[in-house]
C-alpha positions, 0 to 999 in steps of 0.5 A: 691538570698540573699548575704552573707558578713562575716568578720574575725579579731582577738584580743590578737595576740601580748600579753604575758599573756591570750587568742587569740581570733578569730572572725567571724561575717556574714551577709545576705542580700537580694541584688542580687550582680553581680559577680564582683559588689562591697558589699553595706555598711552596716553601711550605710544600718543600719545608723539609729541605727548603726555608725562607730563613737561614738554618744553623745546622744547614739542613735546608735551603736557604731561599728568600729575597736575594738580599735576605740570603747574599751580603757581602758580608756572608758572602756567596756561600748560602745563594749559591747553594741554593741555585746550584742545588735546585738546577741541579734536582732539576736535572740540569747540573754544571761543571764550570761557570761558563756552563752554567751561563750557557744553562741559565743564560743561552744568549749571554755569552755573544752579549758579554763578548763585547766586553773582555772583563767577563771573559773565563780566566785561569785563575776562575773556580767554580763553584766560588765558595762552595763543594762540588759533592755536598752540593751533588748530594743535597740536589739529589735529596731536593729531587727526591723530595719534589717527586714526593711533593709532586713539584718540579722546577721547570725553568730557571732562565737569567736574561743578562743585559751587559753594559753596551746593550744596556746602554742601547736600549735606554738610548731606544726607550729613553725610560729605565724602567720602560727597558726593565720591563721590556726584558722582564716581558722575554720572559713573560712571552716565553711562559706564554709561549710555553705553559699557556696550555695548562693554569698558569700563574705568574708573580712579578716583583715591581718594575721600577717602582710602577704601579699600572701595567695594563697598557704595556702588557696590551703593547706586548702582547696585543692578541691577548684579551686583558681584564685589569682585576686590580691596581692598588697599594703596590698590588696589580693584578690581571688575566689575560685570556688566550688569543683567538680560536687560529692562535689558540691551536697553537698550544692544544688543537681546535675546541680545547678549553684553556684556562686564563692567565694570572699576572700579578706585580706585588711589591715585595713579591720575593717574600710572598712567592717562591718563584719570585724569590728563586729569580731574585736569587738566580739574578744575583748569583749570576751578577755577582759572579760577573763582577768577579771577573769584572774585578779580576780583569782590572785586577790583572792590570791594576793590582793595587785597585780594590774591588767593586760591587758597581753601585753609584758611589763606589763605582764612581771611586773605581772608575777614578781608580782605573781611569788611565788604564781604560783609557790607555786600553782604548775603552770607550764610556759606552762599553764599561759605563751605564747610562742610567 
């Protein structure tokens, strides 16, 4: 039975302005893994067209922690190329940024509609820094290579939490790390419901520096018996057994034997798991695309204002620059400024 390797990571946990985005990526591979066998390295599996490192020739996609692929100096070019090629290779090419958001985050439009700065505008140009034709050609080559190696990207999704619902969640939980885990748990729930009938291994980056996840996992997924494998030195690992027989029938019928689910939380997981790296990159790409709209909105009202990435130091400067205008527009703090 094919194995599913999944990863979860975020972008925008720390800023004062802009959305928090939690991404999830899953690959299905034809390999049948033993219960405790380590999963194969997808970078090696797709080494003809993907690399952890930036290549001068551009013959490979750069896939790594988003902090390695993107920087303000380098721009979005490499990040955009990798995400859009993987998405198109999975059979989901997109023609506009709005179409892209609908594809990777179907719930986002209704949440973003509460914030006028995330709406599309007449100056929208997408892809932001790439050309569509070269992306399409490379995506086709990647699709063929994935077929050859028995590797399929079956899930690429982002939970987008803009300022107002983020603040509401913080008010409810009184805990920023807890809010982050609640969002990540939405991805975990989807993965369990969709892929747990086959071998499933989920890697996650550490959630707000947390070391112990057993209590939260038991709270979120109370029907799933949980075994703690280890909780030590930035590496927490768990095995979840399937629910009792009545629930088990939902997945593959009476009498079936289902493999346990492995969930691993690791420090710097994005450097060890390609699905986590892609989840990191997707999260960053979605956030940066939305921050472009954020800055365009305020630039339209205040042509002299310098754009911001939304992090605390510069975010405070930006709020000071737009103070009079946002009061004039009647924008309350809880819709624009993140409480934590």
